[in-house]
C-alpha positions as CSV (number, residue, x, y, z in Angstrom):
1,M,27.0,-22.6,34.7
2,E,25.7,-20.3,31.7
3,Y,21.8,-20.3,30.8
4,V,21.4,-21.0,26.9
5,P,18.0,-20.1,25.9
6,T,16.2,-22.7,24.1
7,T,15.0,-22.5,20.2
8,V,11.4,-22.4,21.6
9,G,12.0,-19.5,23.8
10,F,13.9,-17.9,21.1
11,T,11.2,-18.0,18.8
12,R,8.7,-17.1,21.2
13,M,10.4,-13.7,22.0
14,I,10.9,-13.2,18.0
15,V,6.9,-13.9,17.8
16,S,6.5,-11.5,20.6
17,L,8.3,-8.9,19.0
18,M,6.5,-9.1,15.9
19,L,3.1,-9.0,17.7
20,V,4.2,-6.0,19.4
21,V,5.5,-4.3,16.4
22,A,2.4,-5.0,14.4
23,A,0.2,-3.7,17.3
24,V,2.2,-0.4,17.6
25,G,1.8,0.1,13.6
26,A,-2.1,-0.6,13.4
27,V,-2.7,2.1,16.2
28,A,0.1,4.4,15.1
29,S,-1.3,4.7,11.4
30,P,-5.0,5.4,11.7
31,V,-6.7,5.9,8.2
32,A,-8.9,8.8,7.7
33,A,-12.5,7.8,7.7
34,Q,-14.8,9.2,4.7
35,S,-16.3,12.0,7.2
36,D,-13.0,13.2,7.8
37,Q,-12.0,13.8,4.2
38,P,-10.6,17.3,3.2
39,D,-12.2,18.9,0.4
40,W,-9.5,18.0,-2.6
41,A,-10.6,14.6,-1.6
42,V,-13.9,14.8,-3.7
43,Q,-11.8,15.9,-6.5
44,M,-9.2,13.6,-6.5
45,F,-11.7,10.9,-6.4
46,E,-13.6,12.0,-9.1
47,D,-10.5,12.3,-11.3
48,M,-9.3,8.7,-10.5
49,G,-12.3,7.4,-12.3
50,P,-11.1,7.9,-16.0
51,M,-7.8,7.0,-14.8
52,V,-9.0,3.9,-13.3
53,E,-10.7,3.2,-16.8
54,T,-7.2,3.7,-18.6
55,Y,-5.1,1.9,-15.8
56,N,-7.6,-1.4,-16.2
57,A,-7.1,-1.2,-19.9
58,N,-3.3,-1.1,-19.9
59,V,-2.1,-3.1,-17.0
60,D,-0.2,-6.3,-17.4
61,P,0.7,-8.3,-14.4
62,E,4.1,-9.5,-16.1
63,D,5.2,-5.8,-15.9
64,F,5.1,-5.9,-11.8
65,G,7.3,-8.7,-11.7
66,F,7.3,-11.0,-8.6
67,I,5.0,-8.2,-6.8
68,A,2.1,-8.9,-9.1
69,G,1.3,-12.3,-7.3
70,E,1.3,-10.7,-4.1
71,L,-1.2,-7.6,-5.3
72,Q,-3.5,-10.1,-6.8
73,G,-6.9,-10.0,-4.9
74,E,-5.8,-7.7,-2.3
75,K,-8.1,-4.8,-1.1
76,V,-6.5,-1.7,-0.9
77,N,-6.8,1.4,1.5
78,L,-5.0,4.5,-0.5
79,V,-3.8,6.9,1.7
80,V,-2.8,10.5,0.0
81,D,-1.2,13.0,2.5
82,D,-0.9,16.9,1.4
83,P,2.0,17.8,3.2
84,A,1.2,21.5,2.1
85,N,-1.9,21.9,4.4
86,G,-1.6,18.8,6.8
87,T,-4.6,16.8,5.3
88,E,-4.6,13.2,4.1
89,A,-7.4,11.7,1.9
90,S,-8.4,8.2,1.7
91,V,-9.6,6.0,-1.5
92,S,-10.2,2.5,-1.4
93,F,-10.3,-0.2,-4.3
94,S,-9.6,-4.0,-4.8
95,M,-7.7,-5.6,-7.4
96,N,-8.4,-8.4,-9.2
97,N,-6.0,-11.5,-10.5
98,A,-5.5,-9.3,-13.9
99,L,-4.1,-6.4,-11.1
100,Q,-7.1,-4.2,-12.2
101,M,-8.8,-1.7,-9.9
102,Q,-12.5,-2.7,-9.0
103,E,-14.8,-1.3,-6.4
104,L,-13.1,2.3,-6.1
105,A,-14.6,4.4,-3.3
106,L,-13.9,7.5,-1.4
107,G,-13.0,6.7,2.0
108,T,-11.5,3.2,3.6
109,R,-13.1,0.0,3.8
110,D,-13.3,-2.3,6.7
111,D,-11.8,-5.5,5.0
112,A,-8.8,-4.1,3.7
113,T,-5.6,-6.4,3.6
114,I,-3.2,-3.8,2.4
115,Q,-2.4,-0.2,2.7
116,M,-1.0,2.0,0.1
117,N,0.7,5.4,1.3
118,T,1.7,8.5,-1.1
119,D,1.8,12.1,-1.4
120,K,-0.6,14.2,-3.1
121,A,1.8,15.4,-5.6
122,T,2.7,11.4,-6.7
123,M,-1.0,10.6,-6.7
124,D,-1.9,13.9,-9.0
125,R,1.1,12.8,-11.3
126,V,-0.4,9.1,-11.7
127,I,-3.8,10.4,-12.2
128,A,-2.7,13.5,-15.0
129,S,-0.3,10.5,-16.6
130,N,-1.2,9.0,-20.3
131,N,-0.2,5.9,-18.6
132,P,-1.2,5.7,-15.2
133,T,-0.5,1.8,-15.2
134,V,3.4,2.6,-15.7
135,E,3.5,6.2,-14.0
136,F,1.7,3.8,-10.8
137,K,4.6,0.8,-11.1
138,N,7.2,3.6,-11.4
139,A,6.2,5.3,-8.2
140,V,5.9,1.9,-6.4
141,T,9.2,0.7,-7.8
142,A,10.8,4.3,-6.7
143,G,9.4,3.9,-3.2
144,E,6.8,7.1,-3.7
145,I,3.9,4.6,-3.1
146,S,4.3,2.6,-0.3
147,V,2.9,-0.7,0.4
148,S,2.2,-2.3,3.9
149,G,0.2,-5.0,5.3
150,I,-3.1,-4.7,7.6
151,G,-2.7,-7.1,10.4
152,L,-0.1,-9.5,11.6
153,L,0.3,-12.0,8.7
154,G,-0.1,-9.0,6.3
155,G,2.3,-6.8,8.1
156,V,4.8,-9.5,8.1
157,K,4.4,-10.5,4.9
158,W,4.6,-7.2,3.5
159,Y,7.7,-6.0,5.5
160,A,9.5,-9.1,4.1
161,I,8.6,-7.8,0.4
162,N,9.6,-4.4,1.3
163,V,13.0,-5.6,2.4
164,V,13.5,-7.5,-0.3
165,A,12.1,-4.7,-2.9
166,D,14.5,-2.5,-1.1
167,V,17.7,-4.7,-1.4
168,L,16.8,-5.1,-5.0
169,R,16.5,-1.2,-5.7
170,G,20.2,-1.1,-4.0
171,I,21.5,-3.5,-6.4
172,F,19.9,-2.5,-9.7
173,G,18.9,0.9,-9.0
C-alpha cells in the first residue's frame, strides 16, 4: 500500500517551507542602522532632498502599471550598496497613495513594510536625473532596484510580484 500525502499535509509542508525561507531571508539581509552609515551616505541623503521634490512633482501612479497599487502606502527601507569600497548606506521613506515619497530619513525605519536594494551608481543616476520619476521607474523595471517584502506576508507577496515582473520582462523585454 502506497502512502499518498493528504492535501492538508501538503499544504502544511508548503507553508512550513515558506516560513523557513522568510525567516532565513529576514536574518540573512540585515539593514544598516543610521550609526553604521558610511561617509558618503550623508551626502547621498542631502542630494536626495531636491530629487524627492522633483520626483513628487512628476510622479503619476499610472506610469507604474500594476505595481502602483502595491507600492501605495508602503514604508520603505532603501539600502544602497557601494561595491567599490564594500559599504552600504540606508535611507527610509514612505509612499502615499499618489506614490509620492514622504518622511525621508537617513537610516532605516522599524515599521518598514518593504526593502528596496540598489547600488550606488544606480542611485547616483536617479538622483542626478532631470526626471528622477522616469529614471526610478526604469531602474525598477530593469531590475537595477529590487523590491522585497518584509515579514512573511510581505515576503510572499513581493516574491510573487517579482516572479510576475521577471516573466513580463522576459516576454516584453
